C-alpha positions as CSV (number, residue, x, y, z in Angstrom):
1,M,0.1,0.0,0.1
2,K,1.4,3.3,-1.2
3,L,0.9,5.5,2.0
4,D,1.8,8.9,0.0
5,L,-1.1,8.5,-2.5
6,P,-4.0,10.9,-2.1
7,A,-7.0,9.3,0.2
8,D,-10.1,10.4,1.1
9,V,-12.0,9.2,4.6
10,H,-15.8,8.3,4.8
11,W,-17.8,7.7,8.0
12,M,-21.3,7.7,9.3
13,P,-21.6,8.4,13.2
14,A,-23.1,5.3,14.6
15,D,-25.6,7.3,16.0
16,Q,-27.1,8.5,12.8
17,V,-27.2,5.4,10.7
18,P,-30.7,4.6,11.5
19,E,-31.6,8.3,10.7
20,A,-29.6,8.6,7.1
21,R,-31.3,9.2,4.1
22,A,-30.5,6.8,1.4
23,D,-29.0,9.7,-0.7
24,W,-26.6,10.6,2.4
25,R,-23.4,9.0,2.4
26,G,-22.2,10.3,5.5
27,H,-18.9,12.7,6.1
28,E,-16.1,13.0,3.7
29,R,-12.9,14.7,4.2
30,H,-9.9,14.4,1.9
31,F,-5.9,14.2,2.7
32,E,-3.0,14.9,0.5
33,S,-1.7,11.3,1.9
34,L,-2.9,8.2,3.2
35,R,-0.5,8.3,6.1
36,R,-2.5,11.5,7.0
37,A,-5.6,9.8,6.6
38,I,-4.8,7.0,8.8
39,D,-3.9,9.4,11.5
40,F,-7.0,11.3,11.2
41,V,-9.2,8.1,11.4
42,M,-7.0,6.7,14.6
43,Q,-6.1,10.3,16.6
44,E,-9.5,12.2,15.4
45,L,-12.5,9.9,15.2
46,T,-14.4,8.5,18.2
47,I,-14.2,4.6,18.5
48,A,-18.3,5.2,17.1
49,D,-17.2,6.9,14.1
50,R,-14.5,4.2,13.2
51,A,-17.3,1.3,13.3
52,N,-18.7,2.8,9.9
53,V,-15.3,4.2,8.4
54,T,-13.8,3.7,5.0
55,I,-10.9,5.2,3.6
56,T,-10.6,5.4,-0.5
57,T,-7.3,5.8,-2.6
58,E,-6.9,5.0,-6.2
59,D,-5.5,1.0,-5.3
60,G,-8.9,0.7,-3.6
61,N,-10.9,0.8,-0.5
62,L,-9.7,0.0,3.3
63,T,-11.7,-1.1,6.2
64,I,-11.1,-0.3,9.6
65,E,-9.3,-3.7,10.1
66,Q,-7.0,-2.6,7.3
67,I,-6.6,1.1,8.8
68,E,-5.8,-0.1,12.3
69,K,-2.7,-2.8,10.9
70,L,-1.4,0.2,8.6
71,Q,-1.2,2.5,11.8
């Protein structure tokens, strides 16, 4: 996995999942590198937010389990 590629973090707070409209995909934030996106997920998001997080890069999507391994 290339840690210097741009990445997008997508997450939906667990307490908002039941209320989410079909067209609402949650929150999104862009980062200049996968490394910074991983730091954001692990340091800034709550445990509840991490339950519904993915990181997207041009190489594919990462789940929380994969994010934790790369940390």
